[in-house]
Backbone bond lengths (Angstrom), bond angles and torsions (degrees), N, CA, C in turn:
res aa  C-N    CA-C-N  psi(-1)  N-CA   C-N-CA  omega(-1)  CA-C   N-CA-C  phi
1 M - - - 1.458 - - 1.520 110.11 -
2 S 1.355 116.94 139.18 1.452 120.00 -174.92 1.522 111.43 -67.98
3 R 1.332 114.94 154.02 1.466 119.54 177.23 1.526 111.04 -61.88
4 L 1.345 117.04 -36.42 1.448 120.61 -179.72 1.517 111.85 -61.21
5 L 1.356 117.92 -46.50 1.454 121.01 -179.38 1.511 110.82 -66.62
6 T 1.340 117.01 -42.98 1.468 119.65 179.23 1.519 110.61 -61.26
7 K 1.346 116.91 -43.01 1.460 120.07 179.13 1.521 110.82 -64.16
8 S 1.347 116.97 -40.90 1.455 120.38 179.91 1.515 111.41 -62.55
9 L 1.333 116.88 -43.22 1.457 120.73 178.80 1.527 110.99 -63.72
10 R 1.347 116.75 -41.50 1.459 120.29 -179.51 1.523 110.98 -63.67
11 L 1.337 116.94 -43.41 1.461 120.59 -179.39 1.519 110.76 -66.86
12 S 1.351 116.97 -38.07 1.456 120.18 179.06 1.514 110.82 -63.76
13 T 1.325 117.59 -42.30 1.456 121.68 179.62 1.515 110.99 -64.60
14 Q 1.340 117.19 -42.32 1.452 120.60 178.04 1.518 110.81 -61.53
15 S 1.345 116.35 -39.76 1.455 120.38 178.50 1.509 110.92 -61.45
16 N 1.346 116.38 -40.70 1.454 120.99 -179.17 1.529 111.58 -64.06
17 F 1.293 118.21 -38.31 1.457 120.99 -178.08 1.519 112.44 -77.53
18 R 1.352 117.38 -2.64 1.453 119.74 171.99 1.520 109.34 -90.81
19 N 1.335 117.00 28.74 1.454 123.93 174.65 1.525 113.23 59.38
20 R 1.315 115.55 48.52 1.453 120.61 171.80 1.521 107.23 -142.58
21 P 1.364 117.24 152.62 1.460 118.20 179.40 1.513 110.89 -58.36
22 L 1.324 116.35 142.35 1.458 122.02 -179.16 1.513 111.07 -65.06
23 S 1.312 116.37 136.03 1.455 122.07 171.51 1.510 107.97 -138.34
24 S 1.323 117.02 103.78 1.448 120.62 178.93 1.508 110.51 -66.31
25 S 1.314 117.36 155.12 1.453 120.10 174.93 1.519 111.09 -69.40
26 F 1.341 117.57 -13.54 1.452 122.04 171.05 1.519 107.10 -101.01
27 S 1.360 117.49 109.40 1.460 119.41 -173.91 1.518 111.58 -60.05
28 S 1.336 118.85 -30.65 1.457 120.65 -178.17 1.518 112.25 -74.19
29 S 1.330 118.27 -2.53 1.451 120.78 177.61 1.518 111.55 -111.88
30 S 1.333 116.75 9.36 1.451 120.84 -179.28 1.509 110.59 -84.64
31 S 1.329 116.04 158.16 1.452 121.00 177.60 1.510 108.91 -140.82
32 P 1.351 118.21 129.44 1.456 119.97 178.06 1.515 110.50 -64.17
33 S 1.320 116.98 120.49 1.451 122.43 -176.20 1.513 109.79 -118.23
34 S 1.331 117.38 142.77 1.454 121.18 177.35 1.518 111.10 -109.28
35 S 1.330 117.70 22.47 1.452 121.53 -176.24 1.511 110.17 -157.35
36 P 1.351 117.91 157.04 1.457 119.49 174.45 1.519 113.77 -75.40
37 S 1.341 118.63 1.54 1.455 120.96 178.24 1.524 109.80 -61.50
38 P 1.349 118.43 149.41 1.469 120.61 -179.78 1.521 111.42 -58.11
39 V 1.321 116.69 137.33 1.457 123.18 175.38 1.519 107.31 -118.41
40 L 1.328 117.52 112.99 1.458 121.14 -176.50 1.514 111.37 -73.84
41 L 1.329 115.98 146.01 1.447 120.69 173.91 1.520 109.01 -70.82
42 A 1.336 115.83 142.82 1.460 119.68 -175.74 1.517 111.02 -58.07
43 G 1.329 115.47 121.79 1.452 121.24 176.41 1.509 114.78 92.78
44 F 1.353 117.99 0.57 1.453 120.39 -179.02 1.525 110.23 -129.19
45 A 1.345 117.01 149.36 1.453 122.42 172.52 1.516 108.35 -122.35
46 L 1.332 116.58 139.81 1.446 120.49 177.92 1.520 109.44 -81.97
47 V 1.316 117.02 130.70 1.456 121.97 178.32 1.514 107.79 -136.21
48 A 1.325 115.79 168.88 1.455 119.92 179.31 1.526 109.41 -58.30
49 G 1.307 116.20 124.02 1.454 121.22 175.67 1.513 114.93 87.37
50 G 1.340 118.86 1.11 1.454 117.91 177.58 1.510 112.67 158.79
51 V 1.332 116.36 -145.34 1.450 121.83 -176.98 1.515 109.70 -131.89
52 V 1.323 115.89 158.62 1.454 121.59 176.77 1.520 108.08 -127.88
53 Y 1.328 117.00 130.78 1.457 121.55 176.98 1.522 109.08 -78.05
54 L 1.329 116.22 127.92 1.458 120.40 -176.51 1.523 112.89 -113.75
55 G 1.321 117.21 0.01 1.463 119.09 -179.42 1.502 112.24 95.52
56 N 1.319 116.72 165.58 1.452 121.80 -173.06 1.528 113.65 -69.31
57 N 1.312 119.40 -21.35 1.457 121.28 -175.20 1.518 113.17 -105.09
58 Y 1.322 118.14 21.31 1.461 119.73 -168.93 1.514 113.88 -65.23
59 N 1.340 118.83 -30.86 1.454 117.86 -175.90 1.523 112.98 -118.79
60 K 1.312 116.73 31.03 1.453 118.67 172.25 1.530 108.98 -84.45
61 L 1.334 114.39 60.41 1.460 121.01 -177.73 1.520 108.61 -91.11
62 T 1.297 116.62 75.60 1.452 120.49 -174.08 1.517 110.60 -148.36
63 D 1.321 115.50 149.46 1.450 119.99 174.47 1.527 110.29 -103.94
64 K 1.331 116.06 11.79 1.455 120.99 179.59 1.531 109.85 -84.81
65 V 1.349 115.28 168.63 1.459 119.91 176.61 1.518 108.83 -64.95
66 L 1.320 117.21 130.10 1.455 121.19 -179.50 1.533 110.45 -83.88
67 P 1.341 117.42 164.14 1.458 121.36 -173.30 1.522 114.26 -55.24
68 N 1.344 114.38 148.03 1.457 118.77 177.06 1.526 109.93 -79.17
69 T 1.295 116.43 167.11 1.464 121.10 -179.90 1.523 111.24 -115.11
70 K 1.338 117.03 11.86 1.455 120.12 179.58 1.534 109.57 -74.53
71 P 1.324 117.58 144.11 1.466 120.65 177.97 1.528 110.91 -60.92
72 V 1.328 116.12 142.80 1.460 122.21 177.16 1.521 107.54 -107.75
73 E 1.319 116.36 129.49 1.461 120.29 -179.62 1.530 109.70 -72.76
74 I 1.329 116.61 133.57 1.455 123.12 179.40 1.522 108.18 -122.90
75 S 1.328 118.32 133.75 1.465 120.92 179.10 1.527 110.22 -72.84
76 S 1.314 116.03 168.76 1.465 120.74 -179.14 1.527 111.98 -63.74
77 S 1.336 117.12 -21.84 1.466 121.30 179.22 1.529 112.61 -87.54
78 G 1.358 116.22 -5.53 1.455 120.60 179.51 1.508 114.94 100.34
79 L 1.346 117.95 4.00 1.460 121.82 -178.23 1.518 111.36 -82.95
80 S 1.323 116.64 126.26 1.456 122.30 176.02 1.524 109.99 -66.67
81 Q 1.323 116.01 138.98 1.460 121.30 176.81 1.535 109.15 -92.93
82 P 1.336 117.76 157.88 1.469 120.28 -176.53 1.524 112.89 -51.95
83 Q 1.323 115.81 134.52 1.467 121.76 179.92 1.518 111.78 -93.71
84 G 1.323 116.20 -9.42 1.456 120.69 -178.73 1.516 109.65 -162.10
85 T 1.323 116.17 -166.52 1.459 121.64 -177.96 1.521 111.24 -72.20
86 V 1.326 116.40 126.38 1.466 121.98 173.72 1.523 107.57 -88.48
87 T 1.317 116.52 120.31 1.464 121.04 -173.81 1.525 113.56 -102.15
88 S 1.333 117.99 -18.69 1.460 121.36 178.56 1.519 109.23 -156.19
89 H 1.323 115.45 166.81 1.453 121.11 -173.28 1.528 109.86 -133.27
90 V 1.305 116.81 133.73 1.458 122.17 177.11 1.531 108.70 -129.43
91 Y 1.331 115.86 171.48 1.469 119.22 179.04 1.522 110.32 -146.54
92 F 1.309 114.72 155.12 1.455 123.86 168.15 1.524 108.28 -119.79
93 D 1.319 117.42 135.45 1.455 121.64 164.09 1.521 105.82 -99.84
94 V 1.331 116.12 115.08 1.456 121.54 -173.38 1.531 109.64 -110.11
95 E 1.320 115.01 127.96 1.458 121.91 174.48 1.516 108.01 -97.92
96 Y 1.321 117.56 123.67 1.466 119.60 -173.47 1.523 111.34 -146.89
97 G 1.326 115.25 148.67 1.452 120.68 178.29 1.512 110.96 173.14
98 P 1.332 117.23 174.62 1.465 121.03 -176.88 1.523 114.55 -69.66
99 S 1.335 116.99 -15.62 1.470 120.92 177.77 1.524 108.13 -157.19
100 P 1.345 118.39 159.97 1.471 120.36 -179.98 1.522 113.47 -58.72
101 S 1.317 117.10 -23.90 1.471 120.76 -179.54 1.529 112.48 -92.71
102 N 1.313 117.17 -2.00 1.461 121.38 -178.46 1.520 109.02 -135.38
103 V 1.316 116.46 77.11 1.462 121.92 -175.90 1.521 110.72 -132.00
104 K 1.323 115.22 162.63 1.453 122.06 169.32 1.525 107.92 -136.11
105 T 1.321 115.96 167.72 1.459 120.35 -175.77 1.524 110.53 -118.82
106 G 1.319 115.77 135.17 1.457 121.19 176.81 1.512 110.43 -134.88
107 R 1.313 116.09 150.95 1.469 120.91 -179.44 1.527 110.46 -100.39
108 V 1.329 115.42 136.80 1.455 122.27 175.26 1.528 107.94 -116.90
109 N 1.331 116.41 112.92 1.466 122.14 177.34 1.526 109.43 -91.32
110 I 1.325 115.75 136.19 1.466 121.58 -174.97 1.530 109.75 -131.98
111 G 1.322 116.15 133.67 1.456 121.35 173.21 1.518 110.36 -99.96
112 L 1.330 117.29 139.67 1.463 122.42 -175.66 1.526 111.74 -110.19
113 Y 1.344 115.36 143.82 1.465 122.74 -179.72 1.537 109.74 -94.85
114 G 1.317 115.74 76.44 1.457 120.30 -174.96 1.510 115.30 -69.66
115 E 1.332 117.96 -21.29 1.467 119.67 179.46 1.525 111.01 -72.77
116 K 1.326 117.17 -40.79 1.465 121.14 -178.02 1.526 112.51 -83.15
117 A 1.330 117.02 -32.93 1.465 120.25 -175.01 1.533 110.25 -135.79
118 P 1.331 117.65 65.50 1.465 120.31 -174.39 1.531 114.48 -62.91
119 R 1.333 117.59 -40.51 1.470 119.53 -179.02 1.533 110.71 -70.44
120 T 1.317 116.35 -40.32 1.461 120.44 178.82 1.523 110.21 -63.47
121 C 1.320 117.02 -43.18 1.463 121.07 -179.91 1.525 111.75 -68.45
122 K 1.314 117.33 -39.18 1.468 120.76 177.22 1.525 110.28 -62.06
123 N 1.316 116.78 -41.78 1.463 121.60 177.76 1.533 110.39 -62.54
124 F 1.334 116.81 -44.21 1.460 121.67 -178.55 1.524 110.93 -65.90
125 E 1.324 117.26 -41.92 1.461 120.79 178.34 1.528 110.76 -62.77
126 A 1.332 116.87 -40.82 1.466 120.12 178.24 1.522 110.87 -62.71
127 L 1.320 117.25 -41.57 1.462 121.39 179.50 1.528 111.23 -66.94
128 C 1.333 116.97 -25.49 1.468 121.22 177.27 1.535 112.57 -83.12
129 T 1.326 117.46 -14.95 1.471 120.02 -173.24 1.529 111.83 -125.61
130 T 1.315 116.92 -91.27 1.468 120.86 -174.27 1.519 113.19 -76.04
131 G 1.341 117.23 -21.27 1.455 121.00 -174.27 1.517 111.15 89.51
132 V 1.316 116.56 172.04 1.468 122.89 177.61 1.522 108.41 -113.86
133 P 1.339 117.45 160.54 1.467 118.70 -177.14 1.527 113.21 -56.26
134 K 1.297 115.30 135.75 1.460 122.09 174.86 1.526 109.09 -60.73
135 P 1.347 119.23 137.48 1.467 120.86 178.87 1.535 111.30 -52.34
136 S 1.326 115.44 132.85 1.460 120.64 -176.80 1.517 111.13 -99.06
137 S 1.289 116.04 173.97 1.460 122.44 -179.19 1.525 110.80 -52.73
138 G 1.315 116.66 130.78 1.456 121.78 -179.44 1.507 113.32 96.89
139 Q 1.342 117.48 -17.93 1.447 120.97 177.11 1.526 110.16 -92.57
140 R 1.324 115.00 158.19 1.453 119.14 174.78 1.522 109.63 -59.30
141 F 1.321 116.74 143.96 1.464 124.87 174.61 1.526 113.48 70.27
142 A 1.334 117.96 11.19 1.461 119.72 174.86 1.528 108.91 -62.27
143 G 1.327 115.97 133.30 1.458 120.41 177.54 1.516 115.22 82.64
144 V 1.333 117.51 -0.03 1.467 120.25 178.47 1.532 108.28 -68.40
145 P 1.329 118.76 131.78 1.465 120.82 -173.47 1.525 115.56 -77.57
146 F 1.350 119.15 -8.51 1.460 121.27 -176.90 1.522 111.07 -56.20
147 N 1.338 116.16 131.41 1.464 122.85 178.48 1.526 113.22 59.49
148 E 1.317 117.20 37.72 1.460 120.51 178.41 1.523 112.33 -63.08
149 D 1.342 117.18 -19.99 1.466 120.11 179.06 1.527 112.27 -65.08
150 Q 1.342 117.35 -13.16 1.456 120.57 179.41 1.530 112.70 -86.59
151 G 1.321 117.45 0.62 1.455 120.40 175.55 1.516 113.39 71.58
152 S 1.350 116.75 -127.22 1.466 121.61 -173.16 1.530 112.99 -87.36
153 T 1.324 117.98 -0.24 1.464 121.20 179.72 1.531 110.07 -124.06
154 R 1.328 114.65 167.08 1.465 121.05 176.38 1.523 108.30 -131.82
155 G 1.339 116.51 132.08 1.453 121.37 179.44 1.521 111.36 -141.74
156 Y 1.322 115.81 -174.61 1.464 120.29 -174.79 1.526 113.72 -77.76
157 R 1.322 117.30 -17.78 1.461 118.68 -179.54 1.528 110.94 -59.77
158 N 1.323 115.32 132.31 1.465 122.70 177.57 1.531 112.96 65.65
159 T 1.331 116.18 36.13 1.470 120.60 174.46 1.524 109.83 -118.67
160 P 1.326 117.67 149.73 1.463 119.94 -176.83 1.528 113.05 -83.37
161 L 1.328 115.15 154.83 1.459 121.43 161.57 1.521 103.87 -90.29
162 H 1.323 115.29 97.56 1.461 121.40 -161.55 1.527 114.70 -87.29
163 R 1.332 117.95 -12.83 1.464 120.34 -175.83 1.519 109.26 -141.48
164 I 1.340 116.18 120.27 1.458 121.37 -178.39 1.523 108.50 -133.51
165 I 1.328 116.63 119.48 1.460 121.88 177.68 1.523 107.97 -118.40
166 P 1.343 118.15 108.21 1.462 120.26 -179.59 1.536 111.76 -54.48
167 G 1.321 115.02 137.53 1.452 119.72 -178.38 1.509 114.07 78.53
168 F 1.327 117.57 4.58 1.461 121.07 179.79 1.521 110.91 -132.45
169 M 1.346 118.70 -76.14 1.457 118.24 -174.46 1.523 112.05 -164.95
170 I 1.357 113.69 165.62 1.465 124.92 172.57 1.520 106.41 -114.41
171 Q 1.334 117.76 127.62 1.465 121.28 -176.66 1.522 110.49 -120.69
172 G 1.324 116.35 141.61 1.463 122.11 178.28 1.510 110.32 -159.32
173 G 1.337 115.04 -166.07 1.454 120.10 174.07 1.512 116.50 96.50
174 D 1.339 118.16 8.28 1.467 119.57 176.20 1.520 107.55 -78.78
175 V 1.327 116.65 99.76 1.463 121.72 -173.48 1.527 113.22 -92.08
176 T 1.332 117.90 -0.14 1.470 119.76 179.94 1.524 113.34 -112.55
177 L 1.329 117.11 -36.64 1.464 120.01 -178.64 1.524 112.73 -116.60
178 G 1.314 117.04 -29.43 1.448 120.84 178.21 1.511 115.18 79.06
179 N 1.339 117.51 8.27 1.468 119.68 -176.62 1.526 113.54 -124.95
180 G 1.324 117.15 6.63 1.459 120.18 178.96 1.511 114.66 97.49
181 M 1.316 118.31 -3.28 1.457 121.47 -178.71 1.528 113.16 -103.61
182 G 1.336 117.15 -2.63 1.460 119.76 -175.30 1.511 112.80 -118.92
183 G 1.322 115.16 -163.13 1.456 121.52 179.04 1.511 111.89 150.14
184 A 1.307 116.00 162.52 1.470 123.28 177.15 1.516 107.47 -157.34
185 S 1.318 116.70 159.02 1.464 119.23 -179.45 1.519 111.17 -140.65
186 L 1.310 114.80 171.73 1.458 122.06 177.83 1.516 110.86 -65.93
187 Y 1.340 116.95 -19.87 1.462 122.67 -174.14 1.531 112.74 -109.24
188 G 1.325 117.44 17.00 1.457 120.36 -178.27 1.515 110.96 110.74
189 E 1.322 116.28 -150.84 1.455 120.14 -176.27 1.518 112.60 -65.94
190 Q 1.330 117.54 -37.47 1.454 120.89 -178.93 1.523 109.62 -159.20
191 F 1.345 116.10 167.41 1.463 119.28 179.87 1.529 109.85 -145.28
192 E 1.335 115.57 167.69 1.462 121.73 -170.85 1.525 112.73 -77.23
193 D 1.338 114.70 155.41 1.458 121.28 170.73 1.525 108.88 -62.55
194 E 1.330 116.57 146.77 1.466 120.39 179.91 1.523 113.63 -105.47
195 D 1.310 117.33 -56.71 1.457 119.75 -170.60 1.527 109.70 -154.02
196 F 1.326 116.58 138.27 1.462 121.48 179.81 1.529 111.99 -115.42
197 T 1.338 117.08 23.81 1.456 120.43 -177.66 1.526 111.61 -63.94
198 Y 1.318 116.89 -46.68 1.461 120.21 -175.55 1.529 110.50 -82.91
199 V 1.340 114.59 154.10 1.460 119.97 -167.81 1.529 112.44 -122.57
200 H 1.337 114.34 164.96 1.463 121.92 -178.03 1.532 109.29 -91.39
201 R 1.342 116.42 75.11 1.455 122.21 -179.03 1.524 109.28 -115.44
202 G 1.310 116.75 124.02 1.450 121.04 -179.82 1.512 112.32 78.16
203 G 1.324 115.06 -178.01 1.458 120.00 179.19 1.516 111.76 -90.59
204 G 1.328 115.79 163.19 1.455 121.14 176.42 1.507 115.48 83.53
205 V 1.331 118.19 8.89 1.472 121.61 178.01 1.527 108.66 -81.26
206 L 1.328 116.64 127.50 1.464 122.71 179.22 1.521 109.44 -95.60
207 S 1.340 116.61 127.47 1.458 121.20 -175.28 1.524 109.74 -144.17
208 M 1.325 116.08 160.69 1.458 120.97 -179.05 1.524 111.45 -86.05
209 A 1.332 116.67 132.30 1.464 121.81 169.70 1.522 108.15 -80.65
210 N 1.313 116.93 148.68 1.461 119.72 179.79 1.521 110.49 -155.17
211 R 1.322 116.39 177.46 1.460 120.54 175.53 1.533 110.49 -118.78
212 G 1.328 114.64 22.51 1.450 120.55 -178.29 1.512 110.15 141.13
213 R 1.314 115.93 -175.32 1.456 121.42 -176.52 1.525 111.48 -61.70
214 N 1.344 115.78 132.57 1.473 123.08 173.85 1.524 113.28 60.42
215 T 1.336 117.10 40.42 1.471 121.00 179.89 1.525 111.16 -125.98
216 N 1.325 117.63 37.08 1.467 121.57 178.70 1.520 110.92 -75.22
217 S 1.328 116.80 147.21 1.464 120.44 173.15 1.528 108.78 -141.32
218 S 1.322 118.35 -101.66 1.463 120.61 179.76 1.525 112.90 -118.63
219 Q 1.320 117.63 -13.22 1.455 119.31 -176.56 1.525 111.79 -76.47
220 F 1.328 114.95 142.26 1.457 122.72 -176.41 1.520 108.56 -140.39
221 F 1.322 116.09 170.91 1.455 120.23 171.01 1.524 110.02 -145.70
222 I 1.322 115.33 155.63 1.462 123.80 176.59 1.521 107.39 -118.82
223 T 1.322 116.93 123.25 1.466 120.08 -178.17 1.532 110.62 -71.04
224 L 1.328 114.55 152.09 1.465 121.61 175.35 1.529 111.32 -109.32
225 K 1.327 115.87 -17.89 1.464 123.60 174.78 1.526 107.97 -153.92
226 D 1.328 117.13 -175.61 1.461 120.65 175.43 1.530 110.74 -54.47
227 A 1.321 115.69 140.12 1.465 121.35 175.16 1.518 108.19 -142.97
228 S 1.327 115.57 55.77 1.460 121.03 -170.90 1.526 112.99 -64.51
229 W 1.350 118.46 -21.44 1.465 120.25 179.43 1.534 112.01 -67.96
230 L 1.340 116.77 -9.75 1.464 120.76 177.91 1.531 112.28 -92.79
231 D 1.334 117.46 -7.84 1.467 120.42 179.40 1.525 110.20 -61.39
232 G 1.320 115.68 135.20 1.452 120.45 -179.68 1.515 113.70 82.57
233 K 1.335 117.22 -0.61 1.469 121.44 -179.21 1.526 112.10 -122.28
234 H 1.338 116.36 -28.17 1.466 122.49 179.08 1.521 108.27 -128.59
235 C 1.326 116.71 135.85 1.464 122.50 -175.00 1.528 111.05 -82.14
236 V 1.336 116.48 115.03 1.461 122.21 173.77 1.527 108.07 -79.21
237 F 1.356 117.03 127.33 1.462 118.71 -176.80 1.529 113.14 -138.00
238 G 1.330 117.65 10.33 1.453 119.25 178.05 1.513 112.12 -173.01
239 V 1.343 115.00 -178.90 1.468 120.79 -177.61 1.523 109.49 -154.37
240 V 1.325 116.83 144.82 1.463 121.88 171.79 1.527 107.43 -63.02
241 E 1.334 117.04 132.27 1.461 119.86 -164.33 1.526 116.76 -91.87
242 D 1.315 119.20 -20.91 1.455 118.68 -174.18 1.520 111.00 -147.30
243 E 1.323 115.55 163.19 1.458 121.45 -175.35 1.531 112.21 -65.94
244 K 1.327 118.03 -34.04 1.465 120.50 178.42 1.525 110.23 -63.59
245 S 1.313 116.21 -43.97 1.476 120.49 177.10 1.528 110.41 -63.52
246 W 1.325 116.58 -39.69 1.458 121.62 179.90 1.527 110.89 -63.55
247 R 1.341 117.26 -37.53 1.468 120.41 177.27 1.523 111.38 -63.79
248 V 1.326 116.66 -35.68 1.465 119.80 175.47 1.529 110.00 -62.31
249 C 1.332 116.76 -43.99 1.471 120.79 177.40 1.523 110.90 -60.04
250 Q 1.324 116.89 -40.70 1.455 120.68 -179.67 1.524 112.29 -67.47
251 E 1.334 116.83 -33.50 1.463 120.27 175.50 1.529 110.47 -69.62
252 I 1.322 116.42 -40.77 1.463 120.81 177.55 1.529 110.16 -63.05
253 E 1.323 116.64 -36.86 1.466 121.38 178.86 1.530 111.84 -53.39
254 K 1.316 117.62 -35.57 1.462 122.43 -177.72 1.531 112.20 -64.75
255 L 1.319 117.69 -16.99 1.465 121.54 -179.63 1.527 111.87 -92.63
256 G 1.311 116.50 5.06 1.457 120.83 179.28 1.510 112.59 -91.92
257 S 1.321 115.38 -176.51 1.467 122.26 -179.97 1.514 109.05 -150.70
258 R 1.312 116.65 166.01 1.463 122.11 179.39 1.525 111.67 -59.02
259 S 1.323 116.87 -33.44 1.466 121.40 179.85 1.519 112.15 -79.79
260 G 1.338 117.42 -15.59 1.457 121.59 -175.73 1.512 113.47 97.58
261 D 1.334 117.34 -12.43 1.464 120.67 177.72 1.527 109.56 -64.15
262 V 1.328 115.86 140.73 1.458 121.76 -177.55 1.527 110.02 -90.16
263 K 1.323 115.73 128.16 1.459 121.29 -179.16 1.524 109.03 -94.37
264 G 1.319 116.09 76.83 1.452 120.35 -178.70 1.509 111.17 136.16
265 S 1.323 115.94 -147.43 1.460 122.17 -177.38 1.522 109.22 -125.72
266 V 1.335 116.54 122.63 1.472 121.96 178.75 1.525 106.85 -135.39
267 R 1.327 116.42 115.34 1.462 119.93 -172.77 1.523 110.96 -145.08
268 I 1.343 115.94 139.21 1.465 121.25 171.57 1.530 107.43 -77.90
269 V 1.319 117.17 114.90 1.461 119.61 -178.34 1.521 112.06 -96.62
270 E 1.327 116.83 -20.06 1.460 120.82 177.17 1.515 108.59 -155.17
271 A 1.326 116.41 151.79 1.464 122.32 178.18 1.515 108.33 -150.07
272 G 1.312 116.15 155.30 1.453 118.98 179.97 1.510 112.04 -176.96
273 V 1.339 115.56 -173.53 1.457 124.00 178.44 1.516 108.29 -110.15
274 H 1.325 118.09 142.04 1.455 121.06 176.29 1.519 109.54 -135.83
275 E 1.297 115.64 164.22 1.473 121.60 -178.39 1.523 110.52 -76.91
């Protein structure tokens, strides 16, 4: 293995242990994480003294349906078209700009695949509307003051899109800490993966962020390009529905960085369900 790759892997791991989501210097080896737990690069395992290549299928440790191989239609602008039946529709109103005093607002409409991932979609709809129960005593993040204005529930309103990597994805949905290390769900601290049929092809694919198998909560990401190395590891459950919404995502992409740090202010100011 080349010195460059070994050094890149070592630096990425060190970055992860500084309590921030892992972002490899190779964007195609990054994985949206909702925890400071180590996230391995696809096809590699960390071992004493370096890394070992395990092949492309090393972590398909799942009894769920694996990704399909059917072609996915992509628009000329790079937006993925629906891979299945859209059963409901939600939206984000996102306020974004280079500084809190220099922002504009755009709407992102999203269609959800409720037939393939009903529990995931129900959780997402709740986070867009009524919110999910605030973490209680004994659970992680109990008593955390973030978003206290929401009372006894936690939802996407007034939460940041905290990690943006151009050419890869936009990540958000941390409703307890707001920095990518937290989360909550309709089913408690976390819930199981549902279905891996749909794939990360093109931009605008909505998928769950996690820290490993069956660790979903409220964090999600929207792809900006193909991210096929995430197939079978993150549950795809929706898609950006129209070109206007996709343009908003592309504008938000410009506020990202290779490290994932956001250059400015990007925040969901309102969310809901629409017909």
